[in-house]
C-alpha positions in Angstrom: 100.9 83.1 69.6 101.1 85.4 72.6 103.3 84.4 75.7 100.7 85.3 78.0 96.7 85.3 78.1 95.2 88.5 78.1 91.4 89.3 78.2 90.1 91.5 75.5 88.8 93.8 78.3 92.0 94.3 80.1 93.9 97.7 79.7 97.7 97.6 79.8 99.6 101.0 80.0 102.3 101.8 77.6 105.9 100.7 78.3 104.5 97.8 80.6 106.2 94.3 80.0 104.7 91.1 80.9 106.4 88.0 81.2 105.6 84.4 79.9 102.6 82.4 80.9 100.8 84.9 82.9 97.1 85.5 83.0 95.4 88.9 82.9 91.7 88.5 83.3 88.6 90.8 82.5 88.7 94.3 83.2 92.2 94.3 84.6 93.8 97.7 84.6 97.6 97.9 84.5 99.3 101.2 84.5 102.1 102.4 82.7 105.9 101.3 83.0 105.0 98.3 85.1 106.6 95.0 85.1 104.5 91.8 85.5 106.6 88.5 85.9 106.1 85.2 84.6 103.1 83.0 85.6 101.4 86.1 87.3 97.9 85.9 87.7 95.7 88.9 87.9 92.0 88.3 88.8 89.1 89.9 87.2 88.9 93.9 87.7 92.5 94.1 89.5 93.9 97.4 89.5 97.5 98.0 89.3 99.0 101.5 89.4 102.0 103.1 87.3 105.5 101.7 87.8 104.6 98.5 89.8 106.7 95.5 89.6 105.1 92.1 90.2 107.4 89.0 90.2 107.0 85.6 89.3 104.3 83.3 90.3 102.2 86.2 92.2 98.4 85.9 92.3 96.5 89.3 92.8 92.9 89.6 93.3 92.0 86.1 94.6 88.5 85.6 95.9 88.8 83.9 99.3 87.7 80.4 99.9 85.6 79.3 103.0 85.9 76.4 105.0 82.1 74.9 105.7 83.0 75.7 109.3 84.7 78.8 108.9 83.2 81.9 111.0 83.3 84.1 107.8 80.4 83.5 105.8 80.5 83.7 102.2 78.9 87.1 101.1 79.5 87.0 97.2 82.6 88.5 95.6 84.8 91.0 96.9 85.8 94.3 95.2 88.8 93.9 93.0 92.1 94.2 94.4 94.0 97.7 94.0 97.9 98.0 94.1 99.1 101.9 94.3 101.7 103.3 92.1 105.2 102.3 92.4 104.6 99.1 94.6 107.1 96.2 94.3 105.3 92.6 94.8 107.7 89.8 95.3 107.5 86.4 93.9 105.0 84.0 95.4 102.9 86.7 96.8 99.0 86.1 97.3 97.0 89.4 97.7 93.2 88.8 97.9 90.1 90.6 96.5 89.1 93.7 98.6 93.0 94.3 99.5 94.2 98.1 98.8 97.8 98.4 98.9 98.9 102.2 99.2 101.8 103.8 96.8 105.3 102.6 97.2 104.7 99.5 99.4 107.0 96.5 99.5 105.8 93.0 99.6 108.5 90.6 100.0 108.4 87.0 98.6 105.9 84.6 99.9 103.8 87.1 101.8 100.1 86.9 101.9 97.6 89.8 102.1 94.1 88.9 103.0 90.7 90.2 101.9 89.5 93.5 102.9 93.0 94.8 104.2 94.3 98.1 103.7 98.3 98.8 103.7 99.4 102.3 103.9 102.0 104.1 101.6 105.5 103.2 102.1 105.0 100.3 104.1 107.2 96.9 104.0 105.4 93.7 104.2 108.4 91.1 104.9 109.2 87.8 103.4 106.6 85.2 104.2 104.7 87.7 106.6 100.6 87.3 106.6 98.1 89.9 107.0 94.8 88.2 107.7 91.4 89.5 106.6 89.8 92.8 107.7 93.3 94.5 109.0 94.5 98.3 108.5 98.1 98.6 108.4 99.2 102.2 108.6 101.8 104.3 106.6 105.5 103.7 106.7 105.4 100.6 108.7 107.8 97.7 108.9 106.3 94.3 109.2 109.2 91.9 109.2 110.0 88.4 108.0 107.5 86.0 109.1 105.3 88.1 111.0 101.6 87.5 111.5 98.8 89.8 112.0 95.6 88.4 112.9 92.1 89.2 111.5 90.7 92.6 112.6 93.7 93.9 113.7 94.8 97.7 113.4 98.4 98.7 113.0 99.0 102.5 113.4 101.6 104.7 111.4 105.3 104.3 111.8 104.9 100.7 113.4 107.7 98.1 113.6 106.7 94.5 114.1 109.7 92.3 114.4 110.5 88.9 112.6 108.2 86.1 113.5 106.2 88.4 115.9 102.5 87.1 115.9 
């Protein structure tokens, strides 16, 4: 019996290690030399580049939920999440469908990156930080612990957002 679940259409690159009780759903693609922790969920179609580390209990490619009174209307399924080469995703991170994470990005423990968000290469998203939907974050930025970027915001390249700044 396998210690994790993998859909028959998923593709895993050579040298990739997968922890116990992880779920790799249909059409997921994982590059070579990755390390996927235990209890990680990779939703349908998620694309993970080469050399990516995803720590325990993280969820990648989750479709958003909509409250009845939400200003955002349900427009059907979003495209799969994409994680670039060499990224490090901490424990308890949620990255929604439609998010695109550039190469060499660090997303620290407990961070949340909502749908339709782009994060540029070499950016650091700190512990417990949240980037709401439809945001663009440039390359080589640093969003410190607990920072919050509200929906529809744009953060340029080389920007610094201090801890707990909203």
